[in-house]
ZAKELO-544573 format. One record per residue (C-alpha): x, y, z; residue in one letter. Coordinates in steps of 0.25 Angstrom, whole numbers, padded with zeros to 4 digits, always signed. Each point is the difference from the previous one (the first is absolute). Layout:
N
XYZA ...
% end
This chain:
105
+0032+0087-0158M +0012+0003+0009H -0008+0006+0011S -0008-0014+0000N +0014-0008+0003T +0002+0008+0009R -0011-0002+0007D +0000-0016-0001V +0012+0003+0006D -0004+0008+0012I -0011-0010+0002A +0010-0012-0001K +0009+0005+0010N -0011+0002+0010L -0005-0013-0002K +0014-0004+0004V +0001+0006+0010I -0013-0003+0008E +0005-0014-0002W +0013+0003+0004L -0007+0006+0011K -0008-0014+0002A +0011-0009-0002E +0007+0007+0010L -0011+0000+0013V -0002-0015-0004S +0014-0004+0001S +0001+0007+0014V -0011-0008+0003A +0005-0014-0006A +0014+0004+0009L -0009+0001+0013L -0006-0014-0002R +0014-0006-0005A +0006+0006+0015M -0012-0009+0006V +0003-0011-0007K +0016+0001+0001G +0004-0003-0012S +0013+0007-0003E -0001-0004-0016G -0015+0008-0001L +0005+0013+0008I +0012-0001-0008L -0008+0002-0012D -0012+0009+0006C +0012+0008+0004I +0007+0001-0015T -0013+0004-0005G -0003+0009+0008I +0013+0008-0004I -0001-0002-0013I -0014+0005-0001T +0004+0013+0008T +0011+0003-0012Y -0009-0002-0010V -0012+0008+0007L +0012+0011+0002G +0003-0001-0015K -0013+0000-0002R -0003+0013+0006L +0013+0006-0007G +0011-0002+0011I +0011-0007-0008P +0006-0013+0009F +0014+0008+0003S -0009+0010+0005R -0007-0010+0008I +0015-0006+0006D +0005+0013+0002L -0011+0002+0010N +0000-0013+0004V +0016+0004+0004K -0004+0013+0006A -0011-0007+0011R +0009-0008+0003L +0012+0009+0003Q -0012+0009+0008D -0005-0012+0007S +0013-0006+0005A +0002+0015+0005M -0012+0002+0006K +0001-0013+0010E -0012-0008-0006H -0005-0010+0009E +0004-0011-0009V +0014+0005-0001E +0002+0003+0015K -0004-0016+0003W +0006-0006-0014F +0008+0008-0006G -0009-0005-0013D +0000+0016-0005I +0016+0001-0002T +0000-0014-0004G -0009+0003-0013L +0007+0013-0001R +0014-0007-0004H -0006-0010-0007Y -0008+0009-0010V +0013+0010-0001E +0008-0012-0003E -0008-0008-0011N -0008+0012-0005R +0010+0007-0008R 
% end
């Protein structure tokens, strides 16, 4: 019986992962449509949905939220140091890094 429950849990997790992958693709498509329309509210909803879906997908894949946050911080530091184009032109990477460091303690 225990093995049967475990099999159901694994199948359920795989199904959720597939659903989240489809949700992510759908959200990116919705973001691109919202950008064409120029609706800030729709764009914000899409970006928010992408971020949430990505965090939940990571969790379903066995990566804790805190580890995702740590990796984001590390990548932001790395991108700023490598002079990413967006960083060179606008300073967005540094701005985001400061925001993340101040608000996710």
